Each structure stands twice: as C-alpha cells, then as structure tokens.
N, CA, C and O of each residue as an XYZ file, in Angstrom:
512
protein
N       8.605     15.635    -36.406
C       8.533     15.117    -35.028
C       7.073     14.872    -34.665
O       6.239     15.739    -34.925
N       6.739     13.760    -34.093
C       5.385     13.386    -33.719
C       4.968     14.181    -32.514
O       5.790     14.549    -31.674
N       3.668     14.445    -32.435
C       3.088     15.211    -31.333
C       3.247     14.338    -30.053
O       3.044     13.126    -30.127
N       3.594     14.908    -28.923
C       3.856     14.167    -27.702
C       2.736     14.494    -26.660
O       3.020     14.980    -25.566
N       1.465     14.213    -27.033
C       0.375     14.488    -26.104
C       0.457     13.573    -24.920
O       0.607     12.363    -25.091
N       0.364     14.105    -23.721
C       0.423     13.379    -22.466
C       1.787     12.750    -22.222
O       1.905     11.819    -21.424
N       2.813     13.244    -22.894
C       4.176     12.762    -22.660
C       5.096     13.922    -22.460
O       4.796     15.033    -22.898
N       6.234     13.691    -21.797
C       7.169     14.714    -21.547
C       8.572     14.176    -21.619
O       8.774     12.965    -21.538
N       9.525     15.027    -21.766
C      10.923     14.597    -21.807
C      11.467     14.576    -20.367
O      10.984     15.283    -19.483
N      12.477     13.746    -20.177
C      13.111     13.584    -18.900
C      14.611     13.652    -19.123
O      15.073     13.722    -20.262
N      15.367     13.631    -18.039
C      16.821     13.642    -18.184
C      17.345     12.241    -18.431
O      16.652     11.267    -18.134
N      18.545     12.115    -18.966
C      19.145     10.821    -19.220
C      19.250      9.979    -17.961
O      18.976      8.780    -18.012
N      19.620     10.539    -16.878
C      19.891      9.805    -15.647
C      18.682      9.720    -14.684
O      18.722      9.003    -13.684
N      17.658     10.435    -14.995
C      16.445     10.425    -14.132
C      15.175     10.363    -14.976
O      14.543     11.396    -15.200
N      14.778      9.155    -15.460
C      13.670      9.080    -16.352
C      12.328      9.344    -15.734
O      11.349      9.384    -16.479
N      12.187      9.532    -14.421
C      10.932      9.847    -13.803
C      10.803     11.327    -13.397
O       9.801     11.705    -12.791
N      11.779     12.152    -13.715
C      11.765     13.536    -13.339
C      11.673     14.432    -14.551
O      12.617     14.469    -15.340
N      10.601     15.147    -14.737
C      10.358     15.950    -15.927
C      10.792     17.421    -15.732
O      10.442     18.285    -16.536
N      11.525     17.682    -14.702
C      11.913     19.087    -14.415
C      12.995     19.619    -15.326
O      13.183     20.832    -15.411
N      13.696     18.765    -15.992
C      14.785     19.215    -16.894
C      15.006     18.272    -18.023
O      16.100     17.724    -18.161
N      14.006     18.058    -18.842
C      14.064     17.042    -19.877
C      14.909     17.392    -21.031
O      15.246     18.557    -21.242
N      15.272     16.365    -21.816
C      16.065     16.509    -23.015
C      15.330     15.778    -24.126
O      14.730     14.723    -23.924
N      15.400     16.378    -25.304
C      14.775     15.739    -26.487
C      15.649     14.670    -27.112
O      15.267     14.091    -28.130
N      16.846     14.379    -26.519
C      17.680     13.379    -27.031
C      17.243     11.964    -26.696
O      17.814     11.002    -27.209
N      16.273     11.830    -25.873
C      15.747     10.525    -25.489
C      14.243     10.488    -25.646
O      13.609     11.543    -25.618
N      13.628      9.291    -25.813
C      12.151      9.253    -25.965
C      11.456      9.769    -24.705
O      11.969      9.682    -23.589
N      10.266     10.310    -24.945
C       9.448     10.856    -23.858
C       8.771      9.785    -23.034
O       8.595      8.660    -23.504
N       8.391     10.111    -21.823
C       7.559      9.227    -20.964
C       6.246      9.920    -20.681
O       6.103     11.130    -20.852
N       5.309      9.134    -20.251
C       3.967      9.632    -19.881
C       4.107     10.642    -18.735
O       4.855     10.415    -17.784
N       3.391     11.740    -18.838
C       3.322     12.673    -17.718
C       2.858     12.050    -16.448
O       3.237     12.491    -15.363
N       2.039     11.024    -16.553
C       1.415     10.347    -15.421
C       2.489      9.656    -14.577
O       2.253      9.396    -13.397
N       3.659      9.350    -15.141
C       4.700      8.595    -14.441
C       5.751      9.490    -13.807
O       6.625      9.003    -13.090
N       5.680     10.783    -14.057
C       6.695     11.681    -13.492
C       6.268     12.163    -12.116
O       5.090     12.173    -11.760
N       7.290     12.562    -11.357
C       7.021     13.100    -10.022
C       6.087     14.340    -10.115
O       5.279     14.613     -9.227
N       6.250     15.066    -11.241
C       5.436     16.256    -11.434
C       3.947     15.932    -11.615
O       3.102     16.817    -11.478
N       3.640     14.727    -11.908
C       2.217     14.349    -12.153
C       1.386     14.514    -10.871
O       0.162     14.615    -10.953
N       1.991     14.542     -9.746
C       1.230     14.693     -8.483
C       0.438     16.016     -8.528
O      -0.567     16.149     -7.830
N       0.873     16.986     -9.334
C       0.220     18.271     -9.430
C      -0.676     18.409    -10.663
O      -1.225     19.484    -10.906
N      -0.825     17.359    -11.425
C      -1.562     17.411    -12.719
C      -2.780     16.558    -12.798
O      -3.053     15.958    -13.838
N      -3.551     16.482    -11.686
C      -4.674     15.582    -11.634
C      -5.974     16.211    -12.097
O      -6.927     15.480    -12.368
N      -6.058     17.471    -12.196
C      -7.348     18.140    -12.500
C      -7.958     17.630    -13.809
O      -9.135     17.273    -13.858
N      -7.169     17.603    -14.829
C      -7.700     17.160    -16.139
C      -8.192     15.744    -16.141
O      -9.287     15.488    -16.641
N      -7.422     14.783    -15.593
C      -7.816     13.386    -15.592
C      -8.980     13.157    -14.618
O      -9.838     12.313    -14.881
N      -9.025     13.894    -13.499
C     -10.122     13.758    -12.559
C     -11.418     14.177    -13.273
O     -12.436     13.490    -13.192
N     -11.355     15.301    -13.961
C     -12.534     15.751    -14.682
C     -12.951     14.788    -15.807
O     -14.136     14.517    -15.998
N     -11.968     14.285    -16.538
C     -12.238     13.391    -17.619
C     -12.858     12.081    -17.164
O     -13.828     11.622    -17.766
N     -12.325     11.473    -16.123
C     -12.838     10.242    -15.609
C     -14.204     10.436    -14.967
O     -15.097      9.602    -15.110
N     -14.354     11.565    -14.248
C     -15.649     11.876    -13.678
C     -16.713     11.995    -14.754
O     -17.792     11.416    -14.626
N     -16.426     12.728    -15.798
C     -17.375     12.879    -16.914
C     -17.638     11.532    -17.564
O     -18.791     11.210    -17.850
N     -16.634     10.760    -17.799
C     -16.825      9.454    -18.404
C     -17.650      8.540    -17.546
O     -18.519      7.830    -18.052
N     -17.394      8.542    -16.237
C     -18.175      7.724    -15.280
C     -19.634      8.137    -15.336
O     -20.508      7.276    -15.432
N     -19.917      9.406    -15.280
C     -21.275      9.919    -15.265
C     -21.972      9.562    -16.600
O     -23.147      9.196    -16.613
N     -21.252      9.671    -17.681
C     -21.848      9.328    -18.996
C     -22.161      7.829    -19.050
O     -23.232      7.423    -19.499
N     -21.211      7.020    -18.585
C     -21.452      5.538    -18.549
C     -22.688      5.152    -17.681
O     -23.431      4.218    -17.985
N     -22.852      5.912    -16.610
C     -24.002      5.651    -15.743
C     -25.336      5.939    -16.474
O     -26.339      5.272    -16.220
N     -25.336      6.911    -17.359
C     -26.525      7.190    -18.140
C     -26.812      6.110    -19.175
O     -27.964      5.776    -19.454
N     -25.713      5.567    -19.743
C     -25.850      4.512    -20.748
C     -26.094      3.124    -20.181
O     -26.895      2.338    -20.685
N     -25.360      2.866    -19.105
C     -25.431      1.521    -18.439
C     -25.580      1.785    -16.945
O     -24.585      2.120    -16.303
N     -26.770      1.652    -16.354
C     -26.990      1.893    -14.955
C     -26.059      1.130    -14.010
O     -25.754      1.613    -12.920
N     -25.614     -0.036    -14.415
C     -24.715     -0.835    -13.586
C     -23.341     -0.134    -13.420
O     -22.576     -0.475    -12.518
N     -23.053      0.808    -14.263
C     -21.763      1.538    -14.184
C     -21.702      2.491    -13.002
O     -20.710      3.197    -12.825
N     -22.748      2.517    -12.199
C     -22.775      3.347    -10.981
C     -21.825      2.792     -9.888
O     -21.549      3.472     -8.899
N     -21.369      1.646    -10.066
C     -20.456      0.996     -9.110
C     -19.187      1.810     -8.884
O     -18.657      2.410     -9.819
N     -18.695      1.831     -7.634
C     -17.447      2.578     -7.321
C     -16.251      1.918     -8.033
O     -15.199      2.551     -8.125
N     -16.358      0.706     -8.528
C     -15.242      0.058     -9.201
C     -14.990      0.717    -10.554
O     -13.870      0.636    -11.059
N     -15.972      1.359    -11.154
C     -15.787      1.951    -12.471
C     -14.689      3.026    -12.525
O     -13.826      2.960    -13.400
N     -14.697      4.029    -11.601
C     -13.650      5.012    -11.653
C     -12.267      4.401    -11.366
O     -11.258      4.824    -11.928
N     -12.250      3.378    -10.458
C     -10.975      2.731    -10.187
C     -10.460      1.963    -11.395
O      -9.263      1.948    -11.683
N     -11.401      1.320    -12.098
C     -10.965      0.609    -13.348
C     -10.468      1.568    -14.398
O      -9.473      1.282    -15.064
N     -11.144      2.727    -14.573
C     -10.687      3.721    -15.526
C      -9.344      4.315    -15.126
O      -8.490      4.536    -15.984
N      -9.147      4.570    -13.872
C      -7.893      5.103    -13.406
C      -6.711      4.081    -13.557
O      -5.599      4.454    -13.932
N      -6.989      2.823    -13.260
C      -5.977      1.779    -13.452
C      -5.695      1.583    -14.934
O      -4.547      1.353    -15.311
N      -6.707      1.667    -15.776
C      -6.513      1.607    -17.220
C      -5.585      2.714    -17.689
O      -4.701      2.482    -18.513
N      -5.783      3.920    -17.165
C      -4.887      5.047    -17.516
C      -3.477      4.745    -17.031
O      -2.512      5.065    -17.724
N      -3.338      4.151    -15.881
C      -1.978      3.812    -15.365
C      -1.258      2.837    -16.260
O      -0.079      3.012    -16.570
N      -1.985      1.788    -16.684
C      -1.418      0.798    -17.577
C      -1.018      1.398    -18.922
O       0.054      1.105    -19.452
N      -1.881      2.225    -19.455
C      -1.611      2.902    -20.744
C      -0.399      3.801    -20.597
O       0.450      3.849    -21.487
N      -0.305      4.532    -19.458
C       0.815      5.420    -19.241
C       2.158      4.673    -19.210
O       3.152      5.126    -19.777
N       2.157      3.550    -18.549
C       3.380      2.729    -18.482
C       3.730      2.226    -19.891
O       4.877      2.325    -20.326
N       2.718      1.682    -20.601
C       2.987      1.099    -21.916
C       3.483      2.132    -22.954
O       4.348      1.825    -23.774
N       2.929      3.345    -22.908
C       3.379      4.361    -23.898
C       4.710      4.995    -23.527
O       5.256      5.805    -24.276
N       5.232      4.611    -22.342
C       6.517      5.148    -21.878
C       7.661      4.220    -21.815
O       8.732      4.600    -21.341
N       7.492      3.002    -22.275
C       8.525      1.984    -22.139
C       9.869      2.477    -22.715
O      10.897      2.383    -22.044
N       9.862      3.004    -23.960
C      11.090      3.489    -24.564
C      11.704      4.638    -23.787
O      12.922      4.710    -23.630
N      10.883      5.510    -23.315
C      11.366      6.710    -22.582
C      11.883      6.370    -21.210
O      12.652      7.144    -20.640
N      11.489      5.237    -20.657
C      11.945      4.825    -19.339
C      13.367      4.195    -19.390
O      14.018      4.024    -18.360
N      13.800      3.874    -20.556
C      15.199      3.302    -20.693
C      16.201      4.456    -20.621
O      15.988      5.537    -21.170
N      17.277      4.182    -19.934
C      18.361      5.152    -19.872
C      19.039      5.287    -21.215
O      19.179      4.304    -21.942
N      19.459      6.485    -21.552
C      20.143      6.698    -22.826
C      21.286      5.720    -23.058
O      22.098      5.510    -22.156
N      21.371      5.138    -24.193
C      22.412      4.206    -24.553
C      22.145      2.773    -24.114
O      22.900      1.855    -24.434
N      21.037      2.601    -23.363
C      20.721      1.248    -22.898
C      19.665      0.650    -23.798
O      18.684      1.311    -24.138
N      19.858     -0.588    -24.184
C      18.909     -1.240    -25.083
C      17.740     -1.838    -24.260
O      16.671     -2.115    -24.803
N      17.957     -2.024    -22.992
C      16.893     -2.629    -22.189
C      16.476     -1.720    -21.039
O      17.198     -0.800    -20.654
N      15.282     -2.007    -20.499
C      14.750     -1.270    -19.427
C      15.217     -1.866    -18.103
O      15.156     -3.083    -17.930
N      15.667     -1.069    -17.193
C      16.111     -1.500    -15.888
C      14.909     -1.852    -15.039
O      13.909     -1.135    -15.047
N      14.996     -2.953    -14.303
C      13.872     -3.382    -13.449
C      13.515     -2.333    -12.411
O      12.332     -2.115    -12.147
N      14.490     -1.684    -11.821
C      14.228     -0.698    -10.798
C      13.458      0.530    -11.352
O      12.572      1.065    -10.686
N      13.804      0.947    -12.540
C      13.094      2.070    -13.188
C      11.680      1.646    -13.497
O      10.745      2.399    -13.223
N      11.489      0.467    -14.057
C      10.141     -0.022    -14.377
C       9.315     -0.158    -13.133
O       8.167      0.285    -13.102
N       9.884     -0.777    -12.074
C       9.116     -0.911    -10.838
C       8.805      0.450    -10.231
O       7.723      0.618     -9.667
N       9.667      1.395    -10.317
C       9.425      2.712     -9.820
C       8.283      3.343    -10.588
O       7.387      3.939     -9.991
N       8.303      3.218    -11.908
C       7.194      3.797    -12.734
C       5.873      3.116    -12.434
O       4.835      3.773    -12.351
N       5.907      1.799    -12.271
C       4.662      1.088    -11.951
C       4.118      1.470    -10.614
O       2.903      1.592    -10.459
N       4.993      1.669     -9.612
C       4.575      2.089     -8.323
C       3.964      3.466     -8.385
O       2.872      3.658     -7.851
N       4.606      4.435     -9.008
C       4.097      5.790     -9.160
C       2.751      5.748     -9.853
O       1.818      6.424     -9.420
N       2.622      4.951    -10.947
C       1.382      4.871    -11.667
C       0.293      4.246    -10.787
O      -0.853      4.694    -10.832
N       0.613      3.248    -10.010
C      -0.334      2.590     -9.147
C      -0.861      3.613     -8.063
O      -2.069      3.734     -7.862
N       0.028      4.299     -7.414
C      -0.334      5.251     -6.400
C      -1.152      6.405     -7.020
O      -2.164      6.850     -6.479
N      -0.653      6.860     -8.182
C      -1.388      7.938     -8.876
C      -2.804      7.487     -9.234
O      -3.750      8.260     -9.083
N      -2.963      6.266     -9.699
C      -4.278      5.804    -10.063
C      -5.214      5.695     -8.869
O      -6.407      5.965     -9.004
N      -4.706      5.305     -7.708
C      -5.523      5.262     -6.505
C      -5.970      6.686     -6.079
O      -7.126      6.917     -5.724
N      -5.020      7.608     -6.131
C      -5.338      9.002     -5.794
C      -6.323      9.565     -6.772
O      -7.273     10.247     -6.387
N      -6.096      9.275     -8.091
C      -6.981      9.738     -9.123
C      -8.407      9.228     -8.951
O      -9.367      9.998     -9.004
N      -8.527      7.956     -8.750
C      -9.829      7.360     -8.523
C     -10.513      7.905     -7.276
O     -11.715      8.170     -7.282
N      -9.725      8.072     -6.190
C     -10.240      8.660     -4.979
C     -10.741     10.086     -5.198
O     -11.755     10.493     -4.630
N     -10.020     10.839     -6.029
C     -10.472     12.189     -6.350
C     -11.796     12.161     -7.147
O     -12.672     12.995     -6.919
N     -11.936     11.208     -8.072
C     -13.147     11.078     -8.849
C     -14.306     10.728     -7.934
O     -15.373     11.335     -8.034
N     -14.120      9.766     -7.048
C     -15.161      9.352     -6.137
C     -15.518     10.490     -5.205
O     -16.695     10.749     -4.954
N     -14.509     11.166     -4.695
C     -14.797     12.337     -3.801
C     -15.474     13.461     -4.550
O     -16.351     14.113     -3.984
N     -15.115     13.721     -5.790
C     -15.825     14.707     -6.592
C     -17.257     14.343     -6.809
O     -18.132     15.209     -6.805
N     -17.520     13.037     -7.005
C     -18.869     12.569     -7.207
C     -19.701     12.824     -5.957
O     -20.852     13.250     -6.048
N     -19.092     12.551     -4.742
C     -19.815     12.702     -3.508
C     -20.077     14.175     -3.290
O     -21.179     14.550     -2.890
N     -19.089     15.022     -3.544
C     -19.230     16.437     -3.334
C     -20.279     17.095     -4.290
O     -20.918     18.078     -3.916
N     -20.440     16.560     -5.485
C     -21.294     17.202     -6.489
C     -22.682     16.567     -6.574
O     -23.552     17.084     -7.275
N     -22.906     15.426     -5.851
C     -24.193     14.747     -5.948
C     -25.153     15.406     -4.971
O     -24.752     15.788     -3.872
N     -26.421     15.543     -5.362
C     -27.388     16.114     -4.444
C     -27.596     15.182     -3.254
O     -27.604     13.962     -3.420
N     -27.758     15.720     -2.101
C     -27.975     14.880     -0.909
C     -29.425     14.360     -0.908
O     -30.348     15.038     -1.359
N     -29.588     13.141     -0.389
C     -30.873     12.499     -0.387
C     -31.797     13.020      0.699
O     -32.933     12.559      0.818
C-alpha cells in the first residue's frame, strides 16, 4: 500500500468528512476535509518559511501576493490529488456538488491559510 502523506480516508457517503474513514475507497487530501480547519499550523509554518526564504533569494517576493499564491497552489494540488477519493464508492464519475464543495472548502482554507501566514509575518517582524 502506498504512503498516504497529506491524505486521509473518508466515509463512502461523506467524502469531505475524515472522522470515520474507510480504506475501501481512495483517500482525499486532508486540506479538503472539514477537519482541516484545525490543521493549519504545519502549512502556515511551511508557507511562512518558504515566503521568507524566497524573499532572501528574490527581493520582489516580499509582495503579499506570494503567500496567497502559495496557499492557492496548495489548494489546487489538494483538489487534484483527491479526485479519485472524492468519488462516491461504486461511482465512476465525480459528482459536481462534491467537487464544488471540495473546491469551496479549499478556496476558503487557502484564504485563511494565507491570512495566517501574513498575520504571522506581521507579528514576527520587527517594528520600524
């Protein structure tokens, strides 16, 4: 069985809820589950560190758009790696409602994530 880093199992009838997953269906990204609202510390730290490193390499990366772009990139990656897991068991295709729900959760999560990164940057930067 392949390692499921950043992915979790969900139930057959509720592909966005990781509270009672089953290994009988493909996993979805943790970022798309309702539980992801409590799992921002690691990605906030990772994007903050990446943003600060990029600023050292490319001064133009100081723009506030950079953490938003990184957070949205993570949202897109999360949806893409979860396509099979978002399908209900026995269904060959993805339901539009499930996909739109996942995209909405990923979008809101990415806004919150980027906001946390920007807020962390403000809180940890020396005052002028």
